C-alpha positions as CSV (number, residue, x, y, z in Angstrom):
1,M,21.0,-17.1,-29.3
2,V,24.1,-15.3,-28.8
3,D,25.6,-14.8,-25.7
4,Y,26.1,-11.3,-25.8
5,K,28.0,-10.9,-22.7
6,K,30.6,-13.0,-23.9
7,V,31.2,-11.0,-26.9
8,L,30.9,-7.7,-25.0
9,K,32.2,-8.6,-21.6
10,N,32.5,-5.1,-20.4
11,Q,29.1,-4.1,-19.3
12,N,29.8,-0.4,-19.3
13,L,30.6,-0.6,-23.1
14,R,27.4,-2.3,-23.3
15,F,25.4,0.2,-21.6
16,K,27.5,3.0,-24.1
17,I,26.3,0.8,-27.3
18,L,22.8,1.0,-26.0
19,N,22.6,4.5,-25.3
20,M,23.8,5.1,-28.8
21,L,20.7,3.4,-29.8
22,S,18.4,5.4,-28.3
23,W,17.3,6.5,-31.9
24,V,15.9,3.1,-32.6
25,P,12.3,3.1,-32.6
26,D,10.9,1.0,-29.6
27,R,9.6,-1.8,-31.5
28,M,12.5,-2.8,-33.7
29,M,15.0,-2.7,-30.7
30,V,12.9,-5.0,-28.7
31,K,12.7,-7.2,-31.5
32,W,16.1,-7.1,-31.6
33,Q,17.2,-7.6,-28.0
34,Y,14.5,-10.5,-27.7
35,R,16.0,-12.5,-30.9
36,I,19.5,-11.8,-29.5
37,K,18.8,-12.7,-26.0
38,T,16.3,-15.8,-26.5
39,G,17.4,-17.1,-30.1
40,R,13.6,-16.6,-30.9
41,K,11.6,-14.5,-33.3
42,L,9.2,-12.0,-30.8
43,D,5.5,-12.9,-32.2
44,L,3.9,-9.5,-30.7
45,K,0.3,-9.7,-33.0
46,N,-0.6,-13.1,-31.1
47,P,2.1,-13.0,-28.2
48,K,1.2,-16.4,-26.1
49,R,4.4,-17.0,-24.1
50,Y,5.1,-14.8,-20.7
51,T,8.3,-13.3,-22.5
52,E,6.4,-12.2,-25.5
53,K,3.8,-10.4,-23.5
54,L,6.1,-8.4,-21.3
55,Q,7.6,-7.4,-24.8
56,W,4.3,-6.3,-25.4
57,Y,3.7,-4.7,-22.4
58,K,6.4,-2.4,-22.6
59,L,5.4,-0.9,-25.7
60,Y,1.6,-0.5,-25.7
61,Y,0.8,-0.8,-22.5
62,R,1.2,2.8,-20.2
63,K,-0.1,3.7,-17.4
64,P,1.0,7.0,-15.9
65,V,1.2,5.8,-12.6
66,M,3.7,3.1,-13.5
67,H,6.5,6.0,-13.2
68,Q,5.6,6.4,-9.6
69,C,5.8,2.8,-9.1
70,V,9.1,1.7,-10.4
71,D,10.9,4.8,-8.6
72,K,12.1,3.7,-5.2
73,Y,11.5,6.4,-3.5
74,E,8.3,7.9,-5.0
75,V,6.7,4.4,-4.7
76,R,6.4,4.8,-0.9
77,K,3.6,7.2,-1.8
78,F,2.0,4.8,-3.9
79,V,2.2,2.1,-0.8
80,K,0.5,4.8,1.4
81,S,-2.1,5.3,-0.9
82,K,-3.1,1.6,-0.6
83,G,-3.2,2.2,3.3
84,L,-0.3,-0.1,3.5
85,E,2.2,2.9,5.1
86,N,3.1,-0.1,8.1
87,I,5.1,-2.0,5.5
88,L,7.7,0.5,4.3
89,N,11.0,0.2,5.7
90,E,12.4,3.1,7.6
91,L,14.0,5.8,5.4
92,Y,16.8,7.5,6.2
93,G,17.1,10.1,3.4
94,V,17.0,10.5,-0.4
95,Y,19.6,12.5,-2.2
96,N,20.4,14.1,-5.6
97,N,23.9,13.8,-4.9
98,P,25.8,11.8,-3.0
99,E,28.1,14.2,-1.5
100,D,25.1,15.9,0.5
101,I,24.9,12.4,2.5
102,D,25.7,12.7,6.1
103,F,27.4,9.6,6.6
104,E,28.3,10.6,10.7
105,K,24.3,10.8,11.2
106,L,23.6,7.6,9.8
107,P,23.6,4.5,11.9
108,K,26.0,1.5,12.2
109,K,24.1,-0.4,9.3
110,F,22.6,0.6,6.3
111,V,21.3,0.1,2.6
112,I,22.4,2.6,-0.4
113,K,20.0,2.1,-3.5
114,T,19.6,4.5,-6.3
115,T,16.3,4.7,-7.0
116,S,15.3,4.5,-10.7
117,G,16.5,0.6,-11.3
118,T,17.9,1.4,-14.7
119,G,21.3,-0.7,-15.5
120,G,19.9,-2.7,-13.1
121,Q,19.4,-2.1,-9.6
122,N,22.5,-0.8,-7.7
123,V,22.4,-1.5,-4.1
124,L,25.2,-1.1,-1.5
125,L,25.0,-3.1,2.0
126,C,26.7,-1.3,5.1
127,N,27.0,-3.8,7.6
128,N,29.8,-1.6,9.8
129,K,29.9,1.8,8.7
130,D,33.1,1.9,10.7
131,N,34.7,-0.6,7.5
132,L,33.3,1.8,5.0
133,N,35.4,3.6,3.0
134,T,32.9,6.8,2.2
135,K,35.2,8.3,-0.6
136,E,35.3,5.1,-2.8
137,T,31.2,4.7,-1.9
138,I,30.3,8.2,-3.1
139,N,32.5,7.7,-6.6
140,K,30.3,4.4,-6.8
141,L,27.0,6.6,-6.4
142,R,28.2,9.2,-8.8
143,Y,28.7,6.4,-11.2
144,W,25.3,4.9,-10.7
145,L,23.6,8.3,-10.9
146,K,25.3,8.4,-14.7
147,L,23.6,5.2,-15.7
148,N,20.6,7.3,-16.3
149,P,20.2,7.0,-19.8
150,K,18.0,8.8,-22.7
151,K,16.1,5.4,-23.1
152,S,15.8,2.3,-20.8
153,F,18.1,-0.1,-22.0
154,G,15.5,-2.8,-22.2
155,R,13.3,-0.4,-23.4
156,E,11.0,-0.2,-20.1
157,W,8.3,2.3,-20.8
158,A,7.9,2.7,-16.9
159,Y,11.1,3.7,-16.1
160,E,11.8,6.6,-19.0
161,G,11.7,9.9,-17.6
162,T,12.2,8.9,-14.3
163,K,14.6,10.8,-11.8
164,N,17.4,9.1,-10.6
165,R,18.1,9.6,-6.9
166,I,20.0,7.6,-4.1
167,I,18.0,6.9,-1.1
168,V,19.5,5.2,2.1
169,E,17.1,2.6,4.5
170,R,17.4,0.7,7.2
171,L,19.3,-2.6,6.6
172,L,16.9,-5.3,6.8
173,E,18.3,-8.3,8.4
174,G,17.1,-12.3,8.5
175,N,20.6,-13.8,9.6
176,E,22.6,-12.4,12.2
177,D,25.5,-11.7,10.1
178,N,23.5,-11.0,7.2
179,L,25.8,-12.6,5.0
180,S,23.4,-14.6,3.1
181,G,20.6,-12.0,2.8
182,I,16.5,-12.6,3.6
183,N,14.3,-14.4,1.8
184,D,12.4,-12.2,-1.0
185,Y,9.1,-13.0,-2.1
186,K,8.4,-12.2,-5.4
187,F,4.5,-12.3,-6.1
188,F,3.3,-12.7,-10.1
189,C,0.3,-10.9,-9.6
190,Y,-2.7,-10.8,-12.8
191,S,-5.2,-8.2,-12.7
192,G,-4.5,-8.1,-8.8
193,K,-5.1,-12.2,-8.5
194,V,-1.7,-13.4,-7.2
195,K,-0.9,-16.4,-9.3
196,Y,2.7,-17.8,-8.7
197,I,5.5,-17.1,-6.3
198,V,9.2,-16.8,-6.5
199,L,11.7,-17.3,-3.5
200,D,14.5,-15.6,-4.1
201,G,17.2,-16.9,-1.0
202,D,20.8,-16.4,-0.7
203,R,21.4,-13.0,-2.8
204,F,24.4,-12.2,-1.2
205,V,26.2,-15.7,-1.2
206,E,24.7,-17.6,-3.5
207,H,21.8,-16.4,-5.3
208,K,19.3,-19.7,-5.4
209,R,15.6,-19.5,-7.0
210,S,12.5,-21.6,-6.6
211,F,9.0,-21.6,-8.2
212,Y,5.8,-21.9,-6.0
213,D,1.9,-21.9,-7.1
214,R,-0.1,-19.6,-4.7
215,N,-1.2,-22.7,-2.5
216,W,3.1,-22.7,-2.0
217,N,3.3,-26.0,-3.8
218,Y,6.6,-26.6,-5.4
219,I,7.0,-26.2,-8.9
220,D,10.2,-27.8,-10.7
221,I,11.7,-24.8,-12.9
222,K,15.0,-23.6,-13.7
223,T,16.2,-20.2,-14.7
224,D,19.7,-18.5,-14.6
225,C,20.1,-19.4,-11.0
226,N,20.6,-22.4,-8.9
227,K,17.3,-23.7,-7.6
228,L,16.5,-23.9,-3.7
229,S,15.3,-26.3,-1.7
230,N,11.9,-28.0,-2.5
231,D,11.3,-28.4,1.1
232,I,11.0,-24.8,1.8
233,K,8.1,-24.7,4.6
234,K,5.5,-22.4,3.7
235,P,5.6,-19.3,5.2
236,K,3.2,-18.6,7.8
237,Q,1.9,-15.1,6.5
238,L,1.4,-16.4,3.3
239,N,-2.1,-15.6,3.5
240,Q,-1.4,-12.0,4.4
241,L,1.8,-11.9,1.9
242,I,-0.7,-12.7,-0.5
243,A,-3.5,-10.1,0.2
244,T,-0.7,-7.0,0.4
245,A,0.7,-8.1,-3.0
246,E,-3.0,-8.2,-4.6
247,K,-4.1,-4.8,-2.5
248,L,-0.8,-3.3,-4.5
249,S,-1.8,-5.2,-8.1
250,E,-5.3,-4.4,-8.6
251,D,-4.8,-1.8,-10.9
252,F,-2.2,-3.3,-13.3
253,P,-3.3,-6.1,-15.9
254,Y,0.5,-7.4,-14.5
255,V,2.9,-6.6,-12.1
256,R,5.4,-8.8,-10.2
257,V,5.2,-7.6,-6.3
258,D,8.2,-8.1,-4.2
259,L,7.8,-8.4,-0.2
260,Y,9.9,-9.5,2.7
261,C,8.9,-11.3,5.5
262,I,11.0,-11.1,8.4
263,K,10.3,-12.2,12.5
264,N,6.7,-11.8,11.2
265,K,6.5,-8.5,9.7
266,I,5.8,-7.7,6.3
267,Y,8.3,-5.4,4.5
268,F,7.7,-3.7,0.9
269,G,10.1,-4.4,-1.8
270,E,9.4,-3.0,-5.1
271,M,7.0,-3.3,-7.7
272,T,8.6,-4.7,-11.3
273,F,6.3,-4.4,-14.5
274,Y,8.9,-6.1,-16.7
275,P,10.4,-8.9,-14.9
276,W,14.4,-9.8,-16.0
277,T,13.2,-7.6,-18.7
278,G,11.2,-10.2,-20.1
279,Y,14.2,-11.9,-21.7
280,V,14.3,-15.1,-18.9
281,Q,14.8,-18.9,-20.4
282,F,12.6,-21.2,-18.3
283,D,13.5,-24.8,-18.4
284,P,11.2,-26.6,-19.2
285,D,10.3,-24.2,-22.0
286,E,6.6,-24.7,-21.5
287,F,6.6,-22.6,-18.1
288,D,6.9,-19.8,-20.3
289,Y,3.4,-20.3,-21.7
290,V,2.4,-21.2,-18.2
291,L,3.5,-18.0,-16.9
292,G,1.9,-16.2,-20.1
293,K,-1.8,-17.7,-19.9
294,D,-2.7,-15.5,-17.6
295,F,-1.5,-12.4,-18.5
296,E,-4.5,-10.3,-20.2
297,L,-3.1,-7.8,-22.7
298,R,-5.1,-4.3,-22.9
299,M,-4.3,-1.2,-24.3
300,T,-4.3,1.8,-21.5
301,N,-7.6,2.9,-20.5
302,E,-7.4,7.1,-22.1
303,K,-8.9,7.8,-18.3
304,E,-5.9,5.8,-16.7
């Protein structure tokens, strides 16, 4: 396995190289990237691993509504169509150009995101508008908008063709100072059934992650993050969180649904069809097969 980030330390340079390689066929590029990032040969004929099945998913499962679901603005319509408008965060605005944002009219606290997710999710948290340098913020947003490539860097089909815009939403807060962020519940859904849950915490201090089954039994798994404590209490709203994730995921063979639960209220985060671009390394490695077991691969129905 090659640690490409050490070879090419500059992220902008890595993005430019990937953009120049947009002519490479998806199947070939996915095989290259999988080999470089995992050190393994990709088996697309008989995939068993979760990470292998995600690569197959990129190449062969192409349902048009997936474009809507990965767009952080358009997905709001999908959530509403499922009768779950009540879990949407408050939206302050959506913009094509950062210069159009009227910072004077925004509240003291807010969050700014790009809608496409291309190049990693770009998020800016503002805890106090009085301390915000608007000129620097606009320049940063201009750069984020330019990251929309000819092809998704990871050849993630659902993101291709999406329009990169800016959305501004209410800042969700768990702790009073919001320094450590809020707990992010990520539900691994297979054909509308939650099988596993990942809890991400301390996102903006020291990112930590722990794995659970749907009954909140801790699973001792390590990835690229430190592990959270193994004695975190089961959320009181777990059944409601699971029901919400299953409603949102019922149309797809696999999707990860991210939700927050703050002061007993559920908020929608995002839907992700290719978590970690399918290149995550699990310790123990056997968990890659465990996650892949319930992942049913099927071609997209023409009617879909």
